[in-house]
C-alpha positions in Angstrom: 0.0 0.0 0.0 1.2 3.6 -0.6 2.5 5.7 2.3 0.1 7.9 4.2 1.4 11.0 2.3 1.0 9.4 -1.1 -2.4 8.1 -0.1 -3.4 11.7 0.8 -2.1 13.0 -2.6 -4.3 10.4 -4.5 -7.4 12.2 -3.2 -6.5 15.1 -5.6 -6.0 13.0 -8.6 -6.8 9.6 -9.9 -5.8 8.0 -13.2 -8.2 5.2 -14.4 -6.6 1.9 -15.2 -7.4 2.2 -18.9 -8.0 4.9 -21.4 -11.8 4.8 -21.7 -13.6 7.3 -23.9 -15.4 9.9 -21.6 -19.0 10.7 -22.5 -20.2 14.2 -23.2 -23.6 15.4 -21.9 -24.7 15.8 -25.5 -24.2 12.0 -25.9 -27.1 11.5 -23.5 -29.8 13.2 -25.5 -33.0 11.1 -25.7 -33.1 11.1 -29.5 -30.9 10.4 -32.6 -29.7 7.3 -34.5 -30.2 4.2 -32.5 -28.6 1.8 -34.9 -25.4 1.1 -33.1 -24.8 -2.2 -35.0 -24.9 -0.3 -38.3 -22.5 2.4 -36.9 -20.1 -0.1 -35.6 -20.2 -2.0 -38.9 -19.1 1.1 -40.8 -16.4 1.8 -38.2 -15.0 -1.7 -38.4 -15.5 -2.1 -42.2 -17.6 -5.2 -41.9 -21.1 -6.2 -43.4 -22.9 -6.4 -40.0 -22.4 -6.0 -36.3 -24.7 -7.8 -33.8 -25.1 -5.7 -30.6 -25.5 -7.7 -27.3 -25.6 -6.6 -23.7 -22.0 -7.4 -22.9 -18.9 -8.9 -24.4 -19.6 -12.0 -22.3 -23.1 -12.2 -23.6 -21.8 -12.0 -27.2 -19.5 -14.9 -26.5 -22.4 -16.9 -25.0 -24.4 -16.2 -28.2 -21.5 -17.2 -30.4 -20.9 -20.5 -28.6 -24.6 -21.3 -28.5 -24.8 -20.9 -32.2 -21.7 -23.0 -32.9 -23.0 -25.7 -30.7 -26.3 -25.9 -32.8 -24.1 -26.5 -35.9 -21.8 -29.0 -34.3 -23.6 -30.7 -31.3 -20.9 -33.4 -31.1 -18.2 -30.9 -30.2 -18.1 -29.7 -26.5 -14.6 -28.3 -25.9 -13.4 -24.7 -26.1 -9.6 -23.8 -25.9 -8.7 -20.5 -24.3 -5.5 -18.9 -23.1 -4.7 -19.9 -19.5 -4.2 -16.2 -18.7 -7.5 -14.5 -19.7 -10.5 -12.9 -18.2 -12.5 -15.2 -15.9 -15.7 -14.2 -17.6 -14.5 -16.3 -20.6 -14.5 -19.3 -18.4 -17.9 -18.5 -17.0 -19.3 -18.1 -20.5 -18.0 -21.4 -21.6 -19.5 -23.1 -18.4 -22.8 -21.2 -19.0 -23.1 -23.0 -22.3 -22.4 -26.4 -20.9 -19.1 -26.7 -22.6 -15.7 -28.0 -21.4 -12.8 -25.5 -20.9 -9.4 -26.5 -22.2 -6.4 -24.2 -21.3 -3.5 -23.5 -23.6 -0.2 -22.1 -22.3 1.1 -18.8 -23.7 4.3 -18.5 -25.7 7.4 -17.3 -23.7 6.9 -13.7 -22.6 4.1 -13.4 -25.1 0.3 -13.1 -25.5 0.3 -15.5 -28.4 -0.9 -19.0 -27.7 1.9 -21.6 -27.5 1.4 -23.4 -30.8 3.2 -26.5 -29.7 0.7 -26.7 -26.8 -2.3 -25.8 -28.9 -1.8 -28.5 -31.6 -2.6 -31.5 -29.3 -5.4 -29.6 -27.7 -7.3 -29.3 -31.0 -9.2 -32.4 -31.9 -12.5 -34.0 -32.9 -14.3 -32.6 -29.8 -12.9 -29.0 -30.2 -15.7 -26.5 -30.9 -13.7 -23.3 -30.9 -10.3 -21.8 -30.1 -10.2 -18.2 -28.6 -7.0 -16.3 -29.2 -7.1 -13.0 -27.2 -6.0 -9.5 -28.1 -5.4 -8.5 -24.5 -5.1 -4.8 -23.7 -5.4 -3.9 -27.4 -2.3 -5.8 -28.3 -2.7 -7.8 -31.5 -1.9 -11.5 -31.2 -1.1 -14.2 -33.9 -4.4 -15.5 -35.2 -3.3 -16.9 -38.5 -1.3 -19.8 -37.0 -4.2 -20.5 -34.7 -6.7 -20.7 -37.6 -4.4 -23.2 -39.4 -4.4 -25.6 -36.3 -8.1 -25.1 -35.5 -9.4 -25.5 -38.9 -7.3 -28.6 -39.5 -9.3 -30.1 -36.5 -12.6 -28.8 -37.9 -12.9 -26.2 -35.2 -14.0 -22.6 -35.4 -11.9 -19.5 -34.3 -13.4 -16.8 -32.1 -11.2 -13.8 -31.6 -11.5 -12.4 -28.1 -11.2 -8.7 -29.0 -13.0 -7.5 -25.9 -10.1 -4.9 -25.2 -9.2 -4.2 -28.9 -12.0 -2.3 -30.5 -10.3 -0.3 -33.4 -7.2 -2.5 -33.6 -6.3 -3.6 -37.1 -4.2 -6.0 -39.1 -3.1 -4.9 -42.6 -5.8 -2.3 -42.5 -8.7 -4.5 -41.6 -10.3 -4.9 -38.2 -9.0 -7.6 -35.9 -11.4 -10.6 -36.1 -12.3 -10.2 -39.8 -9.9 -13.0 -40.8 -11.5 -15.5 -38.3 -14.9 -17.0 -38.1 -16.2 -14.8 -35.2 -14.9 -11.9 -33.2 -16.4 -10.2 -30.2 -15.7 -6.8 -28.7 -16.6 -5.4 -25.3 -18.4 -2.0 -24.8 -17.9 -2.0 -21.0 -16.4 0.7 -18.9 -12.8 1.4 -19.8 -12.9 -0.4 -23.1 -12.9 2.7 -25.3 -16.4 3.1 -26.5 -18.8 2.2 -23.7 -22.5 1.8 -23.0 -21.5 0.9 -19.4 -22.0 -2.6 -20.5 -22.4 -3.8 -24.1 -21.0 -6.2 -26.6 -20.4 -6.4 -30.3 -20.4 -9.6 -32.4 -18.8 -9.8 -35.8 -19.4 -12.9 -37.9 -17.8 -13.5 -41.2 -19.9 -16.2 -42.9 -23.5 -15.4 -43.7 -24.8 -18.8 -42.6 -23.0 -18.6 -39.3 -24.1 -14.9 -38.9 -27.8 -16.1 -39.3 -27.1 -18.8 -36.7 -25.9 -16.2 -34.2 -28.9 -14.0 -34.8 -31.2 -17.0 -34.2 -29.4 -17.9 -31.1 -29.6 -14.4 -29.7 -33.4 -14.4 -30.4 -33.8 -17.7 -28.6 -31.7 -17.0 -25.5 -31.7 -13.3 -25.0 -34.9 -11.8 -23.7 -36.2 -8.3 -23.3 -35.7 -7.4 -19.7 -36.8 -3.9 -18.8 -35.3 -4.0 -15.3 -31.9 -5.0 -16.5 -31.9 -2.2 -19.1 -33.1 0.3 -16.6 -30.2 -0.6 -14.3 -27.7 -0.3 -17.1 -29.2 3.0 -18.1 -28.8 4.4 -14.6 -25.2 3.0 -14.4 -24.4 4.7 -17.7 -25.7 8.1 -16.4 -23.5 7.6 -13.3 -20.5 6.7 -15.5 -21.0 9.9 -17.5 -21.2 12.0 -14.3 -18.3 10.3 -12.5 -15.7 9.3 -15.1 -13.7 12.5 -14.8 -10.5 13.3 -12.8 -12.4 15.2 -10.0 -14.7 12.3 -9.1 -12.6 9.2 -10.0 -11.0 9.1 -6.5 -14.6 8.5 -5.2 -15.9 6.3 -7.9 -12.8 4.1 -8.6 -10.0 5.0 -6.3 -11.8 4.5 -2.9 -13.2 1.0 -3.7 -9.8 0.0 -5.1 -7.9 1.1 -1.9 -10.4 -0.6 0.3 -10.0 -3.9 -1.5 -6.2 -3.6 -1.3 -6.4 -2.7 2.4 -8.2 -6.1 3.1 -5.8 -8.0 0.9 -8.5 -8.7 -1.8 -6.5 -8.6 -5.0 -9.3 -10.3 -7.0 -11.7 -7.5 -6.0 -9.1 -4.8 -6.6 -8.4 -6.0 -10.1 -12.2 -6.4 -10.8 -11.9 -10.1 -11.3 -14.8 -10.9 -8.7 -17.5 -11.8 -11.2 -20.9 -13.3 -10.4 -21.5 -16.8 -12.0 -24.8 -15.4 -13.3 -24.4 -13.8 -16.7 -27.1 -11.3 -17.5 -28.8 -11.7 -20.8 -31.1 -8.9 -22.1 -31.6 -6.6 -25.1 -29.8 -3.3 -25.4 -32.4 -0.4 -25.5 -32.6 2.3 -28.1 -31.4 5.1 -25.8 -28.0 3.4 -24.8 -27.5 2.5 -28.5 -28.0 6.1 -29.4 -25.5 7.1 -26.8 -23.0 4.8 -28.3 -23.6 6.1 -31.9 -22.9 9.6 -30.8 -19.7 8.7 -28.9 -18.5 6.5 -31.6 -18.0 9.6 -33.8 -15.1 10.6 -31.5 -13.5 7.2 -31.1 -11.1 7.4 -34.1 -9.6 10.6 -32.9 -9.4 9.2 -29.3 -7.6 6.1 -30.5 -5.2 8.2 -32.6 -4.4 10.4 -29.6 -3.8 7.3 -27.4 -1.4 6.0 -30.0 0.5 9.3 -30.1 0.6 9.5 -26.3 1.8 5.9 -26.0 4.7 6.2 -28.5 7.2 8.2 -26.4 6.1 6.4 -23.2 6.7 3.0 -24.7 10.1 4.1 -26.0 11.0 5.3 -22.5 10.0 2.0 -20.9 11.9 0.0 -23.5 15.1 1.9 -22.5 14.8 0.7 -19.0 17.1 -2.2 -18.0 15.2 -5.5 -17.2 11.8 -4.3 -18.4 10.0 -5.8 -21.4 7.1 -3.9 -23.1 4.5 -6.0 -24.7 3.8 -5.0 -28.3 1.8 -6.5 -31.1 2.8 -10.1 -32.1 5.7 -10.2 -34.5 3.7 -12.9 -36.3 0.8 -10.6 -37.1 2.1 -8.8 -40.2 0.8 -5.2 -40.4 -0.7 -5.2 -36.9 -1.7 -1.9 -35.4 -3.1 -2.4 -32.0 -4.8 0.1 -29.7 -3.3 1.4 -26.5 -5.8 1.5 -23.6 -2.9 0.5 -21.3 0.8 -0.3 -21.6 1.7 -3.8 -20.5 5.2 -4.4 -19.1 6.9 -7.5 -17.8 9.3 -7.1 -14.8 12.3 -9.4 -14.7 10.9 -11.5 -12.0 8.0 -11.9 -9.7 9.7 -10.2 -6.8 10.3 -7.1 -8.9 6.7 -6.9 -9.9 5.5 -7.3 -6.3 7.8 -4.4 -5.2 6.4 -2.2 -8.0 2.8 -3.1 -7.2 3.3 -2.4 -3.5 4.3 1.1 -4.3 2.0 1.8 -7.2 -1.2 -0.1 -7.0 -3.7 2.2 -5.3 -1.5 5.3 -5.6 -3.8 7.0 -8.1 -1.5 6.5 -11.0 -3.4 4.0 -13.0 -1.1 1.0 -12.3 -2.7 -2.4 -11.9 -2.7 -5.9 -13.3 -4.8 -7.2 -16.2 -5.9 -10.3 -14.3 -4.6 -11.5 -11.0 -3.6 -15.0 -12.0 -4.1 -17.8 -14.5 -7.6 -19.3 -14.5 -7.0 -22.5 -12.5 -5.2 -20.5 -9.7 -8.4 -18.6 -8.8 -10.1 -20.5 -6.0 -13.5 -19.2 -7.1 -13.0 -20.3 -10.8 -10.8 -23.5 -10.4 -13.9 -25.7 -10.6 -14.6 -24.5 -14.2 -11.3 -26.2 -15.4 -11.7 -30.0 -15.7 -8.8 -32.2 -14.6 -8.0 -32.8 -18.3 -8.4 -29.2 -19.0 -4.7 -28.4 -19.1 -4.3 -26.8 -15.7 -1.2 -28.8 -14.5 1.8 -26.9 -15.8 1.3 -23.7 -17.8 4.8 -22.4 -17.0 4.8 -19.5 -19.5 1.3 -18.2 -18.5 2.0 -18.5 -14.8 5.4 -16.6 -15.3 3.5 -14.0 -17.3 0.7 -13.6 -14.6 3.4 -13.1 -11.9 5.5 -10.6 -13.8 3.0 -8.4 -15.8 1.9 -4.9 -14.8 -0.4 -2.6 -16.7 0.1 1.2 -16.8 -2.9 3.3 -17.8 -2.6 5.3 -21.1 -5.3 7.7 -20.0 -4.6 11.4 -20.8 -5.4 11.9 -17.0 -2.0 10.2 -16.2 0.1 13.3 -16.7 3.9 13.4 -17.3 4.7 13.9 -13.6 2.7 10.9 -12.7 4.3 8.8 -15.5 7.7 10.0 -14.2 6.8 8.6 -10.8 5.7 5.4 -12.3 9.0 5.0 -14.2 11.2 5.8 -11.2 9.4 3.2 -9.2 9.8 0.6 -12.0 13.5 1.3 -12.4 14.1 0.8 -8.7 12.0 -2.4 -8.7 13.7 -3.8 -11.9 17.2 -3.2 -10.4 16.6 -4.3 -6.9 
């Protein structure tokens, strides 16, 4: 935890953990174009986008559709280090989770580990563009398709990321994006589903109509939460809305709660109302400029971090030719777990936007371990466990000013050299 003096200073400023797009009051007008799917399709350069109530709901819809097309396949391969909501979505659909290790110091799936995981029971493989970094999906598609499986790109944190000029996800069967808080464009909670094949796209539409009801109470709740986000997502009020709950969780030693990994096993499924969609359409007009500004802000900071001994900055995969990821956060690997712990002790909760993407690999969460079967690949995972123990995320929000970033860098240098 930060010292008392530093804790007092956090009350005057607070950087969010990611560079989420702030809403303007004009975005909240009760009128205007409510076709968010159409607006997102134009932004992404795809034929259609299916809007769901969350990225998790979009994944549930996609898996449900695939299961109707291949009822004899019941396994889903995911990175061992990923959002626990992915595991909950797989379980929600009655499917089995199989874990794949990461490559060494990489977000790419370990292809040598992935190959034997893909078989006649594999329904889908989920490469993940974590924190806007583009991963290798072409190699994953080759292995998955050889086994007759589909590829779903988890682009929850990568709306706007591109490969050779095309949106991430367009080369695979399905991709989903999150429109949750901190993900760039937000409806407070929302999701976008992109499906390449027209037959598969129709199956996803049918699945959504079958399993996603209209639920006025959920939509009313999300609308109220969106209004609160518009009011509180600003530097003056972030210490109250984000900083105070974070520091309470850290004070009681609850890292899962501090990182926001404490998810309910119940996945809400409901339709997204016209007003929230209209808010999204208006905010989307500013997203390209916001992403460009984030890239420009990240460039000198990434260069500075790369110049620090013992520190590795995560970039887009070298195997993804022409990749241009987004920069909601900067991901760095410390030389060893003790160095990461030293940095976290000084920076997590200090109001400087420093955190971890997820606390640990999926089987190491007590509350989610039961979602991984004994044959699900939980035994070793050396690269993913090393990654989870050494990774640290730094906000790329404009609200982390140069003085704050200097403080982060000084702490990281001391931790890496200790």
